N, C-alpha and C positions, 0 to 999 in steps of 0.2 A: 503493501500501500504507500508506503512513503517513498518507493522507487518512484511507483507510479505517479505520485504527485508530482516531485521534483520533474520528472519528464514532460505534465502538465504545464510545469513552469516554463521550463526550458522552451515549448512550443508556443504558449503568448510571447514569450522573449522576442521568438525570432522573427512572429507576426508582427510585433509591435516595429520592428526594425527592418521590413523589409522594404518600402518605400525609404529611402533615405534622403530622396532630394524634398520630399515633403516633409519629412521629421526634422529635417534642419530649416526649412523654411519658418516652418510652423515654431521651433523651438527660438531662433533669433526674434523672429515678430513678437512672439506670446512675452516671451521676457522683454525685450525693451519697448513695448507697446504699454504693458502694465506699469513697469518701471520709471518710465515718462512720467506718464499721468501723474504717479505718486511724488515725483521727484519736485515737478513743478507745482503741484499743490499744497506740497510741506514748506516748499521756499517761499510761496505766498502768504502760506500762514504765518511764517515764522518772520518775515518783513511785517506784514499788515500789524501784528501783536508787539511789535518792538520789542521781543525778550529772547534773553537766550536759553531759556530751558522752558519746557511744554512738556505737563505730565513726568518731569523728571528725566525728559530725552532733550540733549541738545539738536541742532539740527542734523551735524553729523552721525549722532546714534539713532536718530532716528530714521534716515536715509539706512544706516545698515541694517536698522530694522526690518524694513521693508523688503531689501536684499535676501534675508535670510530668510523671512517668511514665505516670500513667492517662491524660493526654490525650494524650502523644506513641504509647502504645501504641495508640490506636484507629487513628491513621495509619500505624504500621508494619502491622498486622495488615490494613488496610481494610476490606471487608465480612466478612470472617473466615468466609466459605462453605468451611466446614472440609471436606466432605466432596462439593461440587459436580462435580468429576475426577472422582472413583468415583461419584457417581450418576449421571451420563452414561453411563459404562461399562455401568455396572449394568443399568441402564432400558434399553439401547441407544440412548437419543438421541443419542451420539458419532456415528450415523450421518448423521443430517444434516449436521453441522459439517462432515462432510468433502467435501460440495458446495459449501460456502462459498468464496469467493475470498481467506480468508487462513489460514493455518494454525492448526490447532484449539489449541495451545497459547501461542499468540502473542493470537488471541483472548479467551483465557482470561482471559490477565493484563492486556488493557484491560481486561477488566470488575470486575477487582481493583483497577486503578487508578480507574476510574470511581467507586468507593466512597470515594473519599478527601474527596471535598466533604466531607460531612455530618460528617465527623471534622476535618475543618477546622474546619470552623464552631464544632463543639465546644471546638478547642481555642482559638482567638480571644474568644469568648464567654467562657468558665470561665477564662479565661488572665487575661481583663481583670476579671472579678469576685473571682477569688480573694482578691488582696490586701486587699481588705471585708469579706471571711468570716474568713481565716485571717491569723495575725499570723506575717508572711515578716521575716526577720533585715535588719537593719540594713544588712549589708555585699553585700546579693543586687546581684549584677554582670553582669545582660546587657545586652550591647549589640547594635548593629547588628550588626558583624563575627559574633556568638557566635550571633544568630539566623540572618543569613545561610550559615553553615557548618552549622548546625545543620539547615537545611532541606533541606539538598543531602543530609547524612548520612542524614537518614528517609528520604529517596525511596531511597536504597541499603540503609537498611535493611528497605523495603518489597517490593525486589525480594528481597532475601536471605531474608526470611519466607517468600516466594512459592515461592521454591525449593529451601527446607529443606522445605515441604508438601508440594512436588510430589510428588519420589519415594515420597512415600507413600503417596497416591493411586493413583501407577499400578500400585500395587500390586493395584488392585481388577480387571487385567487377569486375575490367579490367583486371590485371594479374593473370597468372597462380600462380606466385611462389613471395609473399614478403618477405622473410625469410632474403634475401640479404640486403633489406631495413631496418627491424627490429633490424639487426645484427649491418648494420651502424650506425644507431640511438643509439645502446645501447654502443657501443664504442665511439661517439663523446659525448654522454652524461657522460659517464665515465672519458673521458680525458678532458672536459671544464667544467665539474663540481666536479672537488676535490677528486676524486676515485682514480685516478691512481697518479696526483700530487697535494701539494696544491698549490692553486690558487697563493699566495703569492712568488712562483718559476717564476709564468708569469711574461712578461714584463708588464710596469706601463700601457702602452696603452693598451693590450691584457686586462687586468685587467677591465678597465675602460668600452670596448667594453662588455666584459663577463657580465657585472652587468646589463646590458640592456636585457639580454637572460635568457632563462628560465633554463639553464644548472647550472648556479653557485649557483642556490638555490636550487639544487637536494639535494647534498651531502658534500657541504663545509659550507655552510650558518649554516644546523643544527648543524653542531659540533663546530663550531667558537660559535655557541650563548649558545650549552652547557660547553662550557668551560670557558666564561664569556669574551670573548674576542671583543663581537659588544654590541654597545650600544644602550638603547632602540629606540634613534630616527631612529638610522640602521636598527634596526629590521623591524620597520613600513613600511619604505620605502620598504624593501627585501620584507615583505608578501604583499604591494601594488603589486608591479611588478610579485610575484606569481600568483595573483588574476585575474591580466590583462590579463596572459598570458594563463590562464585555459579556459577564458570566449573566447580569441579569437581562442584556439586549438579548444573547444568546440563548439567554433558556427562554425569553419571551418568542424570539424569532422560530426558536423550533416547535411549541408550542401553536404559532399562527400556521406553520408548517403541515403540521400533523393534521389540523383543523380543514386545511386548503387542499390539501393532497386526497381527502374523502370529496370533495366536489369536484376535483379534476376530471375530467370525461378524455383528456388525448385528442380533442379536435380543435380545441383554442376558443376563444370567446366571439 
């Protein structure tokens, strides 16, 4: 089973890299488009506010935060096939997976993992080039330990994102279209997870609440670990919260999967 799982990962990886020109065009355009918007937006905000610090960030620290969050978000979301499972249920494609020698949800997560290499290439490439493009703070403190810790947390965040999206897609057993639910989750997780705004800009009470939700650990948490702004004790607490949510969401998804399979006819909707 383990060997088959990694074969699926490898197959998806090769599929993701099969169209190299398309990959590089999308890679370059998507990064610089997103980073360009954030750079000019925050440059205007700092200029208009006439202050050097906003939410505990200097302008250089804010730019660094967005460079890292844009790159790490790609690893957390993977291929971001937002309605792939729902599409299999809707079209009846799910039937063929029942014949495969591996559980369907395990198969889909293996595909999800297989999409990480392109995102990893982007992280390494643009992470190395960014210091020559943007002015990073002199106090930047990224160490080998913080990189290793962040890498492990990102893998956990990837699984958390998958389990967060999974129950919404499984609603397709009862609904014709779950696209709006998945898009809503995508937006909420980006807003409350720190992909749109650093969580330090939220009120204190909101940050306290967010620490008990899965969202805060998707993007903001790995970035702050990488830059050395979170202590070891806080990291362990955060990892514990992530594992708790993965277990809760996995159990909920399994329950929905069992109920939905009883209604599935194999001919689509």
